N, C-alpha and C positions, 0 to 999 in steps of 0.2 A: 504494500498499500504507499503510494506518494506521501509525503508529509505536507500538511496543509500549509507549512510555513515556507518549505522551498518552494513552491508554486506561484509565480510572479502575477501580481494584481494593478490595478490600474492605481497611480498615485505610490507605487513603491519606488524605493532607492535603489538603483543596482549598479552593477558593474557588469560590462560585457565585453567581449572580445567579439570584431567582427570582420570579416572579410568579404569584399564588396567586387561584384564582375558585374561586366555586360552581357546581358545574356546574348547576342547575337554573334559574340565572336570567343565568349568566355574569360575574355581577359581581366586579368584583377586591376581594379583602377582606384583601391583605397583599401587600407587594413591599419590597425592600430596595433599589430603585431611586428615587432622587428625583423624575427626571422624570416617572415612572409617578407617584408616590405624588402629585404636585401633580395631575396632569390627573385623578387618580378621588377628589380630595377626601380626601386619606389622608395628609397631610404632617405633620409634626411638627415643630416649630422646632426641639427642642432633640433630635430623635433623629440619631445617626450614621447615614447610608445610604453602606455600603459592603461590600462581596461577603460574602457570609456563610460564617465559616472550620467545617469541618465535617471530623468522623475519621469515613470511612465505615463504615456496618457496629456503630456505637458507640453508637447509640438519640440522638443529639442533635437528631435530627428526628423527625416522626413516620416510622410503620414503612415504609408505602408509596412513601415519598419516600427513607428511606435503602435501600432494598432496587434502587429503580431505579437510583441512580446508579450499579452497579456496570455497568460495560460501557460508559458514556458517555465520547464523544470530545471532550479538550478543546477549545474556542472553538466547538464543534457545538450550536447551540440544538435543543431538544429540548421537545416536548410529553407530558406522563405525567398519567394518569387514575388516581387514588385514591379506592379505594370507602371509603365507610365504615366497614369492621372494619379497614382498615388505615390511617385518618386518626384522626377523634377518638372513632369510636365509636358505636355508636347513642344515642339520647334516653333519658334515663332517667327515668321519668313518680318515683319515689323521690328524687330529686333536688332537687326542687320542694318545699321547705319553707314552712312557716305560721310565720312570726316576729311575737311580739307586738310593735306600734308603740314602745311605752314601752322596750324593748328595743333598739329600735335609735336610739331619743331620747337613752337614757342612753349611745352611743356618740356622740355629737353628727351623727346622720345623719336630715336629715328627708326620710321614704321618698319617693320622686317614681316614677311610674312610667316606664322605660325605663331609670331609673338603675341604673351599673353602683356595688357596693359590696363591702368586704371584710371577711367576720367570722372570726377565729379563724385566721386563712391560707386562707379560701377565697375563690375570687369568686364573683358572682351577679349575678345580675340582678333588679331588681323588675318582676313581671309585672302585677302589678294590688297596689292600695290601699284597702283597707274603711278602717269607721269606728276598730278598732282594733288589727287586724290585716294583716300585710302577705304577701304570694305571693313568694317568690324562686326563681329558677331557678339552681340553683348548677351545671347540664350547660354544658360546655364550649359557648361562643358557635356553634361549627361542630360541634357532636355529630349524629351523625343528616343528614349532607351527606356526597355524593361532591364529592371535592373534584379539580381539575383544576390541575396547575403546568406553567409555561413556564420552562423549567430552562436555563441554558448555566453550563457549566463553565469558571470562567474564567481559572481556573489549576491544575494537577495540581501540587503542590510536594514537589521532591524534594531539595534541600538540606536537610542538618539544622538548621542555624542559624535557617534560613529560617521551619523547622515550629516550632520556640520561638518565636520573634516573632509568627507566626500567630497560634498561641494567647491570645501576651501581648496582642495585639491583641481577640482574641473578647474576653478579659475586661474589657479596659477599652478600651473603642470613642474612636475617634478620637484617643488619647494618641500624642503622639509620642516613639518609642523608635530613633530616629536613633543616637543615643548607647549605644543598651543595647551591653554585651560579653556573648558566651557562649561559655562555652570547656565542650567534654566531655573528662573524663577515664578511666580505667581503664576502658575498652574500653564506654564511657559508662553504667557505673553511678554516675558522677557527673558532673551539668551545673554548674556555676559562673554565675550570671547576676549581672551587674552592672547595677542600673538606673539609668534617668536621674535626675538630681538631681530635675525636676518630679517624678517619680512619687514621691518619698518623701513627698509631701505628699496622695495621696490618701487620702480618707475610708476606703476599703473595703480600702486595701493590705492589712492580714494575713490577710482571707476570699481576695482574690486569690492570693495566696501559698501557701496551703495547696490551692484548688481548680487550681492551675496545674499542681502538683506531682502530683496525681492526674491531668488531662491528660495530661501530659508520660508517666507510667508505662506508658498505653495505645500510645503510640508509639515506646517503647523500653525492653521489656520486660527488657532488664538493668537497669533504672535504681532505684538504690539509695538516693539521697540528693540532695537538690537545696539548692546552698549560693546565698543571696540574700545580694548585697553592695550596700552605700550607701555613696557617699562625699559626705563634707560640706566644701564648702571654708569654711576660717573667713574667707576673704575677702568673702564671699558675707554675711555674718552680719552 
């Protein structure tokens, strides 16, 4: 008999390993497993390879995959097929734009076919370069494609403090949160988080604090306030 506690439900905080493939050619396009990334030529030196933290049903991943997580068993690998409409949507010809070459040059971009660029917060791929114009496709790279994912739920997190740590790890991958102190008060209306001193130097910490508070609200519905505490030892200065 399967333990109820090991079965994933909506709202659960889980960690997963995944391998994403395009259905038409079975090519791996994404994974969080370092060995697979190296074998498939996807390895990035500065990327942190670790289980992905997901709050099930919160839209943190593509819809078809998010929906399919419900009912999975901890530790049991599964293969999930995600159709176009529940992945990155159909390919949209209106998202292919013609941009004057001089406009790109003003942005210090020397256009080359196949190059990925970012303009006004939009990421696109150059698909054609002419004398004075450049055609850029702003569709998602996997728009119009059915996808296949190999998924393993590494862990279903039930401990409240461990949930907070997992969400911290999601926001600052690879950081050491060993010395983090987490306290719950007033029926989880208040959470106090004492961050390790090395985290205080993180460049994007103010943004992380805000986003983490919003993340926590999704799993602790009574939450009204998050207090972040940082200790500074004068002997270390």
